[in-house]
N, C-alpha and C positions, 0 to 999 in steps of 0.2 A: 744047893747046886743050881747052876744055870746051864742049860744045854741047848744046842742049836742044831738045826739041820740045814746044810748048805743049799739044797734045792729051795727050801722055804725062804732063806735069806736072799737068794737070787731073785725070787719072785717079788719079795717085798721091795728090794732095790729097784726093780723094773717099775713097780707101781708108784714108787716115789718120784720117778722121772728125774732123779738126780744121779750124778756119777758115783757118789759115795754115800753109803748107809752105815752109820755107826750102830752096832748092835750090842756092844758091851762096853761099859765105862765104870771103872772103879778107880780109886785114887792113884794106884801105881801102874795101871794098864788100861788101854782101850783098844778095841778091835772093831774093824769094819770091813765091808766088802766094797771094792772099788772096781768099776768097769769102764773101760775106754773103748769106743767103737773103732773098727778098722778104719784107717785113714784119719782118725780123730786127733785132737790135740790134748795134751795133758796140761791143765791150767794151774797146777799147784806151784807153790813157792816153798822155800825151806821152812821146816817146822822147828820148834824149840824143844822137841823131844826126839829121842832115838826111834828109828822105825825099822821094821822088818816087813818085807813084801814076800808073800808066798804066791806064786803064779799058779792058779787053778787051771786056767786054759788060755789059749791064744798064743800069739807070737809078736814080739816087738823088740825094740832096743831100749836100754836105759842109759842115760848119761848122768853120772854121779861125779861132781866136780869136773875133772878132766878125763875121767875114765868112762869109756863107752863099751857096752857089751850086749849081746843078745840075751833075751829071756824068753822062756817058753814054759809049758806046763811042767811043774816040778822045780822050777828055779826058785831060789831063795836069795834075797838081796837085803843086806843090812846097810842102812844109811844113818850115819852119825848126825846128831842134832845140828841144826844151823848150816848144813851142807846143801848147796844147790843141787837139785836133781830133777829129772823129768823123763817120762817115757816118750819115745818118738818112733817114727817108721813103723807104725802099728799095722801089721799085715793081716792079722786075724784079731777079732774082738778079744780084748785082754780082760780077764776076770781074775782079781787078786784078793787075797785076805791081807789086811794091813794091821800090824800090831804096833802100838805106840807105848813107850815106857819112859817116864810115867804117862798117864793118860793125856791124850791130845789136848793142847791148849791149857795144860795145867802148869807149865813151866814159864818162867819169865825169861826174857832174853838176856 
């Protein structure tokens, strides 16, 4: 078994000084914590894997293809592989768990 504590992951991500910290990777799944600061920019581009975002805290908007919606603590967003998406209008620091299936960067385009 592998088990994780969210507070510890948040601390590790802060220490890494990166927006994203992957903490689990197996062939069919990877999981990370992604944090975007208030007023920040989301630099990501489409991935070759399906994604699920679970918003732990914060408030922003996400644009997926042509659809725009608010996200806040408790929001869950599914993004199909190869679909353009990004978070914007980040009003409060956005902390999310991100699930990739299969594992991020394991699929070919």
